[in-house]
BALOMAR-996978 format. One record per atom (N, C-alpha, C, O): residue number from 1; chain; atom name; x, y, z. Coordinates in steps of 0.2 Angstrom, whole numbers, m for minus. Atoms other than C-alpha are relative to their C-alpha. Example, Ala and Ser with C-alpha at 12.3 -4.5 7.8 and 13.67 -1.06 7.14 Angstrom:
# residues 2
+-------+------+------+-------+-------+-------+
| lumlo | pake | dolo |     X |     Y |     Z |
+-------+------+------+-------+-------+-------+
|     1 |    A |    N |     4 |    m6 |     0 |
|     1 |    A |   CA |    62 |   m22 |    39 |
|     1 |    A |    C |     4 |     6 |     0 |
|     1 |    A |    O |     9 |     5 |     3 |
|     2 |    A |    N |    m4 |    m6 |    m1 |
|     2 |    A |   CA |    68 |    m5 |    36 |
|     2 |    A |    C |    m4 |     5 |     3 |
|     2 |    A |    O |    m1 |    11 |     4 |
+-------+------+------+-------+-------+-------+
# end
This chain:
# residues 124
+-------+------+------+-------+-------+-------+
| lumlo | pake | dolo |     X |     Y |     Z |
+-------+------+------+-------+-------+-------+
|     1 |    A |    N |    m4 |    m5 |    m2 |
|     1 |    A |   CA |  m164 |   490 |   700 |
|     1 |    A |    C |    m3 |     7 |    m1 |
|     1 |    A |    O |    m7 |     8 |    m6 |
|     2 |    A |    N |     3 |    m7 |     1 |
|     2 |    A |   CA |  m168 |   509 |   702 |
|     2 |    A |    C |     3 |     3 |    m7 |
|     2 |    A |    O |     8 |     1 |    m9 |
|     3 |    A |    N |    m2 |    m3 |     6 |
|     3 |    A |   CA |  m167 |   519 |   686 |
|     3 |    A |    C |     6 |     5 |     2 |
|     3 |    A |    O |     7 |     7 |     7 |
|     4 |    A |    N |    m5 |    m5 |    m1 |
|     4 |    A |   CA |  m152 |   531 |   683 |
|     4 |    A |    C |    m3 |     6 |     3 |
|     4 |    A |    O |    m8 |     8 |     2 |
|     5 |    A |    N |     3 |    m6 |    m3 |
|     5 |    A |   CA |  m153 |   547 |   693 |
|     5 |    A |    C |     1 |     6 |    m5 |
|     5 |    A |    O |     1 |     5 |   m11 |
|     6 |    A |    N |     0 |    m6 |     3 |
|     6 |    A |   CA |  m152 |   565 |   688 |
|     6 |    A |    C |     5 |     0 |    m6 |
|     6 |    A |    O |    10 |    m3 |    m5 |
|     7 |    A |    N |    m5 |    m1 |     5 |
|     7 |    A |   CA |  m143 |   571 |   672 |
|     7 |    A |    C |     4 |     6 |     1 |
|     7 |    A |    O |     1 |    11 |     4 |
|     8 |    A |    N |    m4 |    m6 |     0 |
|     8 |    A |   CA |  m129 |   583 |   670 |
|     8 |    A |    C |     2 |     1 |    m7 |
|     8 |    A |    O |     7 |    m2 |    m9 |
|     9 |    A |    N |    m2 |    m2 |     7 |
|     9 |    A |   CA |  m128 |   590 |   653 |
|     9 |    A |    C |    m1 |    m6 |    m5 |
|     9 |    A |    O |    m7 |    m8 |    m6 |
|    10 |    A |    N |     0 |     6 |     5 |
|    10 |    A |   CA |  m124 |   575 |   641 |
|    10 |    A |    C |     1 |    m7 |     4 |
|    10 |    A |    O |     1 |   m12 |     1 |
|    11 |    A |    N |    m1 |     6 |    m4 |
|    11 |    A |   CA |  m122 |   563 |   656 |
|    11 |    A |    C |    m5 |    m1 |     5 |
|    11 |    A |    O |    m9 |     4 |     7 |
|    12 |    A |    N |     4 |     2 |    m6 |
|    12 |    A |   CA |  m132 |   554 |   669 |
|    12 |    A |    C |     3 |    m4 |     5 |
|    12 |    A |    O |     8 |    m7 |     4 |
|    13 |    A |    N |    m3 |     4 |    m6 |
|    13 |    A |   CA |  m128 |   547 |   686 |
|    13 |    A |    C |    m3 |    m7 |     0 |
|    13 |    A |    O |    m9 |    m8 |    m1 |
|    14 |    A |    N |     2 |     7 |     0 |
|    14 |    A |   CA |  m129 |   528 |   686 |
|    14 |    A |    C |    m1 |    m2 |     7 |
|    14 |    A |    O |    m7 |    m4 |     9 |
|    15 |    A |    N |     0 |     1 |    m8 |
|    15 |    A |   CA |  m125 |   526 |   705 |
|    15 |    A |    C |     6 |     2 |     3 |
|    15 |    A |    O |    11 |     4 |    m1 |
|    16 |    A |    N |    m6 |    m1 |    m4 |
|    16 |    A |   CA |  m112 |   528 |   718 |
|    16 |    A |    C |     5 |    m6 |    m1 |
|    16 |    A |    O |     2 |   m11 |    m1 |
|    17 |    A |    N |    m5 |     5 |     1 |
|    17 |    A |   CA |   m96 |   518 |   715 |
|    17 |    A |    C |    m1 |    m6 |     5 |
|    17 |    A |    O |    m1 |   m12 |     4 |
|    18 |    A |    N |     0 |     4 |    m6 |
|    18 |    A |   CA |   m98 |   511 |   732 |
|    18 |    A |    C |    m6 |    m5 |     0 |
|    18 |    A |    O |    m7 |   m10 |     4 |
|    19 |    A |    N |     6 |     4 |     0 |
|    19 |    A |   CA |  m115 |   504 |   728 |
|    19 |    A |    C |     1 |    m7 |    m4 |
|    19 |    A |    O |    m4 |   m11 |    m4 |
|    20 |    A |    N |    m2 |     6 |     4 |
|    20 |    A |   CA |  m107 |   490 |   717 |
|    20 |    A |    C |     6 |    m3 |     4 |
|    20 |    A |    O |    11 |     0 |     5 |
|    21 |    A |    N |    m6 |     3 |    m4 |
|    21 |    A |   CA |   m96 |   478 |   728 |
|    21 |    A |    C |     6 |    m1 |    m4 |
|    21 |    A |    O |     5 |    m3 |   m10 |
|    22 |    A |    N |    m6 |     1 |     4 |
|    22 |    A |   CA |   m78 |   478 |   722 |
|    22 |    A |    C |     0 |    m7 |    m2 |
|    22 |    A |    O |     0 |   m12 |     2 |
|    23 |    A |    N |     0 |     7 |     3 |
|    23 |    A |   CA |   m76 |   463 |   710 |
|    23 |    A |    C |    m6 |    m3 |    m2 |
|    23 |    A |    O |    m6 |    m9 |    m4 |
|    24 |    A |    N |     6 |     3 |     1 |
|    24 |    A |   CA |   m94 |   461 |   707 |
|    24 |    A |    C |    m4 |     5 |    m6 |
|    24 |    A |    O |    m1 |    10 |    m8 |
|    25 |    A |    N |     4 |    m4 |     5 |
|    25 |    A |   CA |  m107 |   467 |   694 |
|    25 |    A |    C |    m7 |     1 |     3 |
|    25 |    A |    O |   m10 |    m2 |     7 |
|    26 |    A |    N |     6 |    m2 |    m2 |
|    26 |    A |   CA |  m124 |   475 |   695 |
|    26 |    A |    C |    m4 |     2 |    m6 |
|    26 |    A |    O |    m1 |     6 |   m10 |
|    27 |    A |    N |     4 |    m3 |     6 |
|    27 |    A |   CA |  m138 |   478 |   682 |
|    27 |    A |    C |    m4 |     6 |     2 |
|    27 |    A |    O |    m5 |     8 |     7 |
|    28 |    A |    N |     3 |    m6 |    m1 |
|    28 |    A |   CA |  m146 |   494 |   679 |
|    28 |    A |    C |    m5 |     2 |    m6 |
|    28 |    A |    O |    m5 |    m2 |   m11 |
|    29 |    A |    N |     5 |    m2 |     5 |
|    29 |    A |   CA |  m160 |   503 |   669 |
|    29 |    A |    C |    m5 |    m6 |    m2 |
|    29 |    A |    O |    m5 |    m8 |    m8 |
|    30 |    A |    N |     5 |     5 |     2 |
|    30 |    A |   CA |  m174 |   490 |   669 |
|    30 |    A |    C |    m4 |     2 |    m5 |
|    30 |    A |    O |    m7 |     7 |    m5 |
|    31 |    A |    N |     4 |    m1 |     5 |
|    31 |    A |   CA |  m184 |   488 |   654 |
|    31 |    A |    C |    m4 |    m7 |     0 |
|    31 |    A |    O |    m1 |   m12 |    m2 |
|    32 |    A |    N |     4 |     6 |     0 |
|    32 |    A |   CA |  m199 |   476 |   655 |
|    32 |    A |    C |     3 |    m5 |     6 |
|    32 |    A |    O |     3 |    m3 |    12 |
|    33 |    A |    N |    m2 |     4 |    m5 |
|    33 |    A |   CA |  m191 |   461 |   664 |
|    33 |    A |    C |     8 |    m1 |     0 |
|    33 |    A |    O |    11 |    m5 |     4 |
|    34 |    A |    N |    m7 |     0 |     1 |
|    34 |    A |   CA |  m173 |   464 |   659 |
|    34 |    A |    C |     4 |     6 |     2 |
|    34 |    A |    O |     1 |    12 |     1 |
|    35 |    A |    N |    m4 |    m6 |     0 |
|    35 |    A |   CA |  m159 |   476 |   664 |
|    35 |    A |    C |     3 |     2 |    m6 |
|    35 |    A |    O |     6 |    m3 |   m10 |
|    36 |    A |    N |    m3 |    m2 |     7 |
|    36 |    A |   CA |  m153 |   486 |   649 |
|    36 |    A |    C |     7 |     0 |     0 |
|    36 |    A |    O |    10 |    m1 |    m5 |
|    37 |    A |    N |    m8 |     0 |     0 |
|    37 |    A |   CA |  m135 |   487 |   655 |
|    37 |    A |    C |     2 |    m2 |     7 |
|    37 |    A |    O |    m2 |    m3 |    11 |
|    38 |    A |    N |    m2 |     3 |    m6 |
|    38 |    A |   CA |  m124 |   481 |   668 |
|    38 |    A |    C |     7 |     4 |     1 |
|    38 |    A |    O |    11 |     5 |    m4 |
|    39 |    A |    N |    m6 |    m3 |    m2 |
|    39 |    A |   CA |  m108 |   488 |   677 |
|    39 |    A |    C |     4 |    m5 |     4 |
|    39 |    A |    O |     1 |    m9 |     8 |
|    40 |    A |    N |    m5 |     5 |    m4 |
|    40 |    A |   CA |   m93 |   478 |   684 |
|    40 |    A |    C |     5 |     5 |     3 |
|    40 |    A |    O |     8 |     9 |     0 |
|    41 |    A |    N |    m5 |    m4 |    m4 |
|    41 |    A |   CA |   m82 |   486 |   697 |
|    41 |    A |    C |     6 |    m4 |     2 |
|    41 |    A |    O |     6 |   m10 |     4 |
|    42 |    A |    N |    m6 |     2 |    m2 |
|    42 |    A |   CA |   m64 |   483 |   700 |
|    42 |    A |    C |     4 |     5 |     3 |
|    42 |    A |    O |     7 |    10 |     0 |
|    43 |    A |    N |    m3 |    m5 |    m3 |
|    43 |    A |   CA |   m57 |   494 |   713 |
|    43 |    A |    C |    m3 |     7 |    m1 |
|    43 |    A |    O |    m9 |     7 |    m1 |
|    44 |    A |    N |     2 |    m7 |     2 |
|    44 |    A |   CA |   m59 |   512 |   707 |
|    44 |    A |    C |    m3 |     0 |    m7 |
|    44 |    A |    O |    m5 |     6 |    m9 |
|    45 |    A |    N |     1 |     0 |     7 |
|    45 |    A |   CA |   m62 |   507 |   689 |
|    45 |    A |    C |    m7 |    m4 |    m1 |
|    45 |    A |    O |    m9 |    m8 |     3 |
|    46 |    A |    N |     6 |     3 |     1 |
|    46 |    A |   CA |   m79 |   502 |   682 |
|    46 |    A |    C |    m1 |    m1 |    m8 |
|    46 |    A |    O |     1 |     4 |   m12 |
|    47 |    A |    N |     2 |     1 |     7 |
|    47 |    A |   CA |   m84 |   495 |   665 |
|    47 |    A |    C |    m7 |    m1 |     0 |
|    47 |    A |    O |   m10 |    m5 |     4 |
|    48 |    A |    N |     8 |     1 |     1 |
|    48 |    A |   CA |  m102 |   496 |   659 |
|    48 |    A |    C |    m1 |    m2 |    m7 |
|    48 |    A |    O |     2 |     0 |   m12 |
|    49 |    A |    N |     1 |     3 |     6 |
|    49 |    A |   CA |  m109 |   486 |   645 |
|    49 |    A |    C |    m8 |    m1 |    m1 |
|    49 |    A |    O |   m12 |    m1 |     4 |
|    50 |    A |    N |     7 |     1 |     2 |
|    50 |    A |   CA |  m126 |   484 |   636 |
|    50 |    A |    C |    m1 |    m7 |     2 |
|    50 |    A |    O |     3 |   m12 |     0 |
|    51 |    A |    N |     1 |     7 |    m2 |
|    51 |    A |   CA |  m134 |   468 |   643 |
|    51 |    A |    C |    m3 |    m4 |    m6 |
|    51 |    A |    O |    m9 |    m5 |    m6 |
|    52 |    A |    N |     2 |     3 |     7 |
|    52 |    A |   CA |  m135 |   459 |   626 |
|    52 |    A |    C |     6 |    m4 |    m2 |
|    52 |    A |    O |    12 |    m1 |    m4 |
|    53 |    A |    N |    m5 |     5 |     3 |
|    53 |    A |   CA |  m124 |   444 |   620 |
|    53 |    A |    C |     0 |     1 |    m7 |
|    53 |    A |    O |    m5 |     1 |   m11 |
|    54 |    A |    N |    m1 |     0 |     8 |
|    54 |    A |   CA |  m117 |   446 |   602 |
|    54 |    A |    C |    m2 |    m6 |    m3 |
|    54 |    A |    O |    m3 |    m6 |   m10 |
|    55 |    A |    N |     2 |     7 |     3 |
|    55 |    A |   CA |  m122 |   428 |   599 |
|    55 |    A |    C |    m7 |     1 |    m3 |
|    55 |    A |    O |    m8 |    m1 |    m9 |
|    56 |    A |    N |     7 |    m1 |     3 |
|    56 |    A |   CA |  m141 |   432 |   597 |
|    56 |    A |    C |    m3 |     6 |     3 |
|    56 |    A |    O |    m9 |     7 |     3 |
|    57 |    A |    N |     3 |    m6 |    m3 |
|    57 |    A |   CA |  m143 |   449 |   606 |
|    57 |    A |    C |    m5 |    m1 |     5 |
|    57 |    A |    O |   m11 |     2 |     5 |
|    58 |    A |    N |     5 |     1 |    m5 |
|    58 |    A |   CA |  m152 |   442 |   621 |
|    58 |    A |    C |     4 |     1 |     7 |
|    58 |    A |    O |    10 |     1 |     7 |
|    59 |    A |    N |    m3 |    m1 |    m7 |
|    59 |    A |   CA |  m148 |   446 |   640 |
|    59 |    A |    C |     5 |    m5 |     2 |
|    59 |    A |    O |     4 |   m11 |     1 |
|    60 |    A |    N |    m5 |     5 |    m3 |
|    60 |    A |   CA |  m133 |   438 |   648 |
|    60 |    A |    C |    m1 |    m3 |     6 |
|    60 |    A |    O |     0 |    m9 |     7 |
|    61 |    A |    N |     1 |     2 |    m6 |
|    61 |    A |   CA |  m139 |   436 |   665 |
|    61 |    A |    C |    m5 |    m5 |     1 |
|    61 |    A |    O |   m10 |    m5 |    m3 |
|    62 |    A |    N |     5 |     5 |    m1 |
|    62 |    A |   CA |  m149 |   421 |   672 |
|    62 |    A |    C |    m4 |     2 |     6 |
|    62 |    A |    O |   m10 |     0 |     7 |
|    63 |    A |    N |     3 |    m2 |    m6 |
|    63 |    A |   CA |  m154 |   430 |   688 |
|    63 |    A |    C |     2 |     7 |     1 |
|    63 |    A |    O |     8 |     9 |    m2 |
|    64 |    A |    N |    m2 |    m7 |    m2 |
|    64 |    A |   CA |  m153 |   448 |   695 |
|    64 |    A |    C |     7 |     0 |     2 |
|    64 |    A |    O |     9 |    m3 |     6 |
|    65 |    A |    N |    m7 |    m1 |    m2 |
|    65 |    A |   CA |  m135 |   454 |   695 |
|    65 |    A |    C |     4 |    m5 |    m1 |
|    65 |    A |    O |    10 |    m5 |     2 |
|    66 |    A |    N |    m4 |     5 |     1 |
|    66 |    A |   CA |  m128 |   438 |   689 |
|    66 |    A |    C |     3 |     0 |    m7 |
|    66 |    A |    O |     1 |    m3 |   m12 |
|    67 |    A |    N |    m4 |    m1 |     7 |
|    67 |    A |   CA |  m116 |   443 |   675 |
|    67 |    A |    C |     7 |    m3 |     0 |
|    67 |    A |    O |    10 |    m4 |    m5 |
|    68 |    A |    N |    m7 |     3 |     0 |
|    68 |    A |   CA |  m100 |   435 |   681 |
|    68 |    A |    C |     1 |    m7 |     1 |
|    68 |    A |    O |    m4 |   m10 |     4 |
|    69 |    A |    N |    m1 |     7 |    m2 |
|    69 |    A |   CA |   m92 |   418 |   682 |
|    69 |    A |    C |     1 |    m1 |     8 |
|    69 |    A |    O |     1 |     4 |    11 |
|    70 |    A |    N |     0 |     1 |    m7 |
|    70 |    A |   CA |   m91 |   410 |   699 |
|    70 |    A |    C |     6 |     3 |     3 |
|    70 |    A |    O |     6 |     5 |     9 |
|    71 |    A |    N |    m6 |    m4 |    m3 |
|    71 |    A |   CA |   m73 |   417 |   702 |
|    71 |    A |    C |     0 |     7 |    m1 |
|    71 |    A |    O |     5 |    10 |     1 |
|    72 |    A |    N |     1 |    m7 |     1 |
|    72 |    A |   CA |   m79 |   434 |   696 |
|    72 |    A |    C |     6 |     3 |    m4 |
|    72 |    A |    O |     7 |     9 |    m4 |
|    73 |    A |    N |    m5 |    m2 |     5 |
|    73 |    A |   CA |   m65 |   435 |   683 |
|    73 |    A |    C |    m2 |     1 |    m7 |
|    73 |    A |    O |     2 |     4 |   m11 |
|    74 |    A |    N |     2 |    m1 |     7 |
|    74 |    A |   CA |   m75 |   435 |   667 |
|    74 |    A |    C |    m8 |     1 |     0 |
|    74 |    A |    O |   m11 |    m1 |     5 |
|    75 |    A |    N |     7 |    m1 |     1 |
|    75 |    A |   CA |   m92 |   440 |   661 |
|    75 |    A |    C |    m3 |    m6 |    m4 |
|    75 |    A |    O |     1 |    m9 |    m8 |
|    76 |    A |    N |     3 |     6 |     3 |
|    76 |    A |   CA |  m103 |   425 |   656 |
|    76 |    A |    C |    m7 |     1 |    m2 |
|    76 |    A |    O |   m11 |     4 |     1 |
|    77 |    A |    N |     7 |     1 |     3 |
|    77 |    A |   CA |  m118 |   423 |   645 |
|    77 |    A |    C |    m3 |    m7 |     2 |
|    77 |    A |    O |     0 |   m12 |     0 |
|    78 |    A |    N |     3 |     6 |    m3 |
|    78 |    A |   CA |  m128 |   410 |   655 |
|    78 |    A |    C |    m4 |    m4 |    m5 |
|    78 |    A |    O |    m5 |   m10 |    m4 |
|    79 |    A |    N |     4 |     3 |     5 |
|    79 |    A |   CA |  m139 |   406 |   640 |
|    79 |    A |    C |     4 |    m5 |    m4 |
|    79 |    A |    O |     2 |   m11 |    m6 |
|    80 |    A |    N |    m4 |     4 |     5 |
|    80 |    A |   CA |  m125 |   399 |   629 |
|    80 |    A |    C |     7 |    m1 |     2 |
|    80 |    A |    O |    11 |    m4 |    m1 |
|    81 |    A |    N |    m7 |     1 |    m3 |
|    81 |    A |   CA |  m109 |   399 |   640 |
|    81 |    A |    C |     6 |     4 |    m3 |
|    81 |    A |    O |    11 |     2 |    m1 |
|    82 |    A |    N |    m6 |    m4 |     2 |
|    82 |    A |   CA |   m99 |   412 |   631 |
|    82 |    A |    C |     3 |     4 |     6 |
|    82 |    A |    O |     0 |     6 |    10 |
|    83 |    A |    N |    m3 |    m3 |    m5 |
|    83 |    A |   CA |   m86 |   420 |   641 |
|    83 |    A |    C |     3 |     7 |    m3 |
|    83 |    A |    O |     6 |     6 |    m8 |
|    84 |    A |    N |    m3 |    m7 |     2 |
|    84 |    A |   CA |   m80 |   439 |   640 |
|    84 |    A |    C |     5 |     3 |     4 |
|    84 |    A |    O |     4 |     2 |    10 |
|    85 |    A |    N |    m4 |    m4 |    m4 |
|    85 |    A |   CA |   m66 |   449 |   646 |
|    85 |    A |    C |    m3 |     6 |     3 |
|    85 |    A |    O |    m7 |    10 |     0 |
|    86 |    A |    N |     3 |    m6 |    m4 |
|    86 |    A |   CA |   m71 |   462 |   659 |
|    86 |    A |    C |     2 |     6 |    m3 |
|    86 |    A |    O |    m1 |    11 |    m4 |
|    87 |    A |    N |    m3 |    m6 |     2 |
|    87 |    A |   CA |   m59 |   474 |   653 |
|    87 |    A |    C |    m2 |     3 |    m7 |
|    87 |    A |    O |    m2 |     8 |    m9 |
|    88 |    A |    N |     1 |    m2 |     7 |
|    88 |    A |   CA |   m62 |   474 |   634 |
|    88 |    A |    C |    m7 |    m2 |    m3 |
|    88 |    A |    O |   m10 |     1 |    m8 |
|    89 |    A |    N |     6 |     2 |     3 |
|    89 |    A |   CA |   m79 |   465 |   632 |
|    89 |    A |    C |     1 |    m6 |    m6 |
|    89 |    A |    O |    m4 |    m8 |    m8 |
|    90 |    A |    N |    m1 |     4 |     6 |
|    90 |    A |   CA |   m71 |   453 |   619 |
|    90 |    A |    C |    m2 |    m8 |     3 |
|    90 |    A |    O |     0 |    m9 |     8 |
|    91 |    A |    N |     2 |     7 |    m1 |
|    91 |    A |   CA |   m78 |   435 |   619 |
|    91 |    A |    C |     6 |    m4 |    m1 |
|    91 |    A |    O |    10 |    m4 |    m6 |
|    92 |    A |    N |    m6 |     4 |     0 |
|    92 |    A |   CA |   m64 |   423 |   624 |
|    92 |    A |    C |    m1 |    m7 |     0 |
|    92 |    A |    O |     4 |   m11 |    m1 |
|    93 |    A |    N |     2 |     7 |     0 |
|    93 |    A |   CA |   m73 |   407 |   624 |
|    93 |    A |    C |    m8 |    m1 |    m2 |
|    93 |    A |    O |   m12 |     3 |     1 |
|    94 |    A |    N |     8 |     1 |     1 |
|    94 |    A |   CA |   m90 |   401 |   617 |
|    94 |    A |    C |    m2 |     1 |    m7 |
|    94 |    A |    O |     3 |     2 |   m12 |
|    95 |    A |    N |     3 |    m1 |     6 |
|    95 |    A |   CA |  m101 |   403 |   602 |
|    95 |    A |    C |     1 |     6 |    m4 |
|    95 |    A |    O |     1 |     6 |   m10 |
|    96 |    A |    N |    m1 |    m6 |     3 |
|    96 |    A |   CA |   m97 |   421 |   598 |
|    96 |    A |    C |     8 |     2 |     1 |
|    96 |    A |    O |     9 |     8 |     1 |
|    97 |    A |    N |    m8 |    m2 |    m1 |
|    97 |    A |   CA |   m77 |   420 |   600 |
|    97 |    A |    C |     2 |     5 |    m5 |
|    97 |    A |    O |     1 |     5 |   m11 |
|    98 |    A |    N |    m3 |    m6 |     3 |
|    98 |    A |   CA |   m69 |   436 |   595 |
|    98 |    A |    C |    m5 |     6 |    m1 |
|    98 |    A |    O |    m3 |    11 |    m3 |
|    99 |    A |    N |     5 |    m5 |     0 |
|    99 |    A |   CA |   m85 |   446 |   595 |
|    99 |    A |    C |     0 |     4 |     7 |
|    99 |    A |    O |     3 |     2 |    12 |
|   100 |    A |    N |     0 |    m4 |    m6 |
|   100 |    A |   CA |   m88 |   460 |   608 |
|   100 |    A |    C |    m7 |     2 |     3 |
|   100 |    A |    O |   m11 |     3 |    m1 |
|   101 |    A |    N |     6 |    m3 |    m3 |
|   101 |    A |   CA |  m101 |   466 |   620 |
|   101 |    A |    C |     0 |     7 |    m2 |
|   101 |    A |    O |     6 |    10 |    m4 |
|   102 |    A |    N |     1 |    m7 |     2 |
|   102 |    A |   CA |  m107 |   484 |   617 |
|   102 |    A |    C |     2 |     4 |     6 |
|   102 |    A |    O |    m2 |     3 |    11 |
|   103 |    A |    N |    m3 |    m4 |    m6 |
|   103 |    A |   CA |   m97 |   495 |   629 |
|   103 |    A |    C |    m4 |     7 |     0 |
|   103 |    A |    O |    m5 |    10 |    m5 |
|   104 |    A |    N |     3 |    m6 |    m2 |
|   104 |    A |   CA |  m105 |   510 |   637 |
|   104 |    A |    C |     5 |     5 |     3 |
|   104 |    A |    O |     8 |     3 |     8 |
|   105 |    A |    N |    m5 |    m5 |    m3 |
|   105 |    A |   CA |   m93 |   525 |   640 |
|   105 |    A |    C |    m2 |     1 |     7 |
|   105 |    A |    O |    m8 |     3 |     8 |
|   106 |    A |    N |     1 |    m1 |    m7 |
|   106 |    A |   CA |   m92 |   527 |   659 |
|   106 |    A |    C |     6 |     3 |     3 |
|   106 |    A |    O |    12 |     2 |     1 |
|   107 |    A |    N |    m5 |    m3 |    m4 |
|   107 |    A |   CA |   m82 |   538 |   671 |
|   107 |    A |    C |    m2 |     0 |     7 |
|   107 |    A |    O |    m8 |     1 |     8 |
|   108 |    A |    N |     2 |    m1 |    m7 |
|   108 |    A |   CA |   m81 |   540 |   690 |
|   108 |    A |    C |     2 |     7 |     1 |
|   108 |    A |    O |     8 |     9 |     0 |
|   109 |    A |    N |    m1 |    m7 |    m2 |
|   109 |    A |   CA |   m82 |   558 |   696 |
|   109 |    A |    C |    m3 |     1 |     7 |
|   109 |    A |    O |    m9 |     0 |     8 |
|   110 |    A |    N |     2 |    m1 |    m7 |
|   110 |    A |   CA |   m83 |   562 |   715 |
|   110 |    A |    C |    m4 |    m6 |     3 |
|   110 |    A |    O |    m9 |    m5 |     6 |
|   111 |    A |    N |     4 |     6 |    m3 |
|   111 |    A |   CA |   m88 |   544 |   719 |
|   111 |    A |    C |    m6 |    m2 |    m4 |
|   111 |    A |    O |    m9 |    m7 |    m2 |
|   112 |    A |    N |     6 |     1 |     4 |
|   112 |    A |   CA |  m102 |   544 |   706 |
|   112 |    A |    C |     2 |    m3 |    m7 |
|   112 |    A |    O |     6 |     0 |   m10 |
|   113 |    A |    N |     0 |     3 |     7 |
|   113 |    A |   CA |  m103 |   533 |   690 |
|   113 |    A |    C |    m4 |     4 |    m5 |
|   113 |    A |    O |   m10 |     4 |    m4 |
|   114 |    A |    N |     4 |    m4 |     5 |
|   114 |    A |   CA |  m108 |   544 |   675 |
|   114 |    A |    C |     1 |    m4 |    m6 |
|   114 |    A |    O |     6 |    m7 |    m9 |
|   115 |    A |    N |     1 |     3 |     7 |
|   115 |    A |   CA |  m114 |   537 |   658 |
|   115 |    A |    C |    m3 |     5 |    m4 |
|   115 |    A |    O |    m6 |    10 |    m2 |
|   116 |    A |    N |     3 |    m5 |     4 |
|   116 |    A |   CA |  m120 |   546 |   643 |
|   116 |    A |    C |    m8 |    m1 |     0 |
|   116 |    A |    O |   m10 |    m6 |     2 |
|   117 |    A |    N |     7 |     0 |     1 |
|   117 |    A |   CA |  m138 |   551 |   641 |
|   117 |    A |    C |    m2 |    m5 |    m6 |
|   117 |    A |    O |    m7 |    m9 |    m5 |
|   118 |    A |    N |     1 |     4 |     6 |
|   118 |    A |   CA |  m138 |   543 |   624 |
|   118 |    A |    C |     4 |    m7 |     0 |
|   118 |    A |    O |    10 |    m7 |     0 |
|   119 |    A |    N |    m4 |     7 |     0 |
|   119 |    A |   CA |  m134 |   524 |   625 |
|   119 |    A |    C |     1 |    m3 |    m6 |
|   119 |    A |    O |    m4 |    m3 |   m11 |
|   120 |    A |    N |    m1 |     4 |     7 |
|   120 |    A |   CA |  m127 |   513 |   611 |
|   120 |    A |    C |    m6 |    m5 |     0 |
|   120 |    A |    O |    m8 |    m7 |     6 |
|   121 |    A |    N |     5 |     5 |     0 |
|   121 |    A |   CA |  m140 |   501 |   605 |
|   121 |    A |    C |     2 |    m7 |    m3 |
|   121 |    A |    O |     7 |    m7 |    m7 |
|   122 |    A |    N |    m2 |     7 |     2 |
|   122 |    A |   CA |  m139 |   482 |   602 |
|   122 |    A |    C |    m4 |    m1 |    m7 |
|   122 |    A |    O |   m10 |     1 |    m7 |
|   123 |    A |    N |     4 |     1 |     6 |
|   123 |    A |   CA |  m145 |   476 |   585 |
|   123 |    A |    C |    m6 |    m5 |     2 |
|   123 |    A |    O |    m6 |    m8 |     7 |
|   124 |    A |    N |     6 |     4 |    m2 |
|   124 |    A |   CA |  m162 |   468 |   585 |
|   124 |    A |    C |    m1 |    m6 |    m4 |
|   124 |    A |    O |    m5 |   m10 |    m3 |
+-------+------+------+-------+-------+-------+
# end
């Protein structure tokens, strides 16, 4: 995926909302061979998370932009089968039950998804 676009003060543009199909997810900010974060769109709402499972802090996706269950209702860590709420990032089933994905504050303004310049970091 392309890097985030220009910055505006303390925020940067991630992409246009319409670039993520409704009900799907997309990875962003590639670093080496992994996307650093991903966004999930539901209508006009978007949730953005660091691409790192709290079980062992490794990427969740097994292939590009594959962050969701087959029915697109949950985020899934394909390495260990943990399932997470799209809305809260809480693990609802699997090895890290009750733990949370690291959320990135995001907002939509004029059809553009904006995130902070300074991103939260996953433990190493």
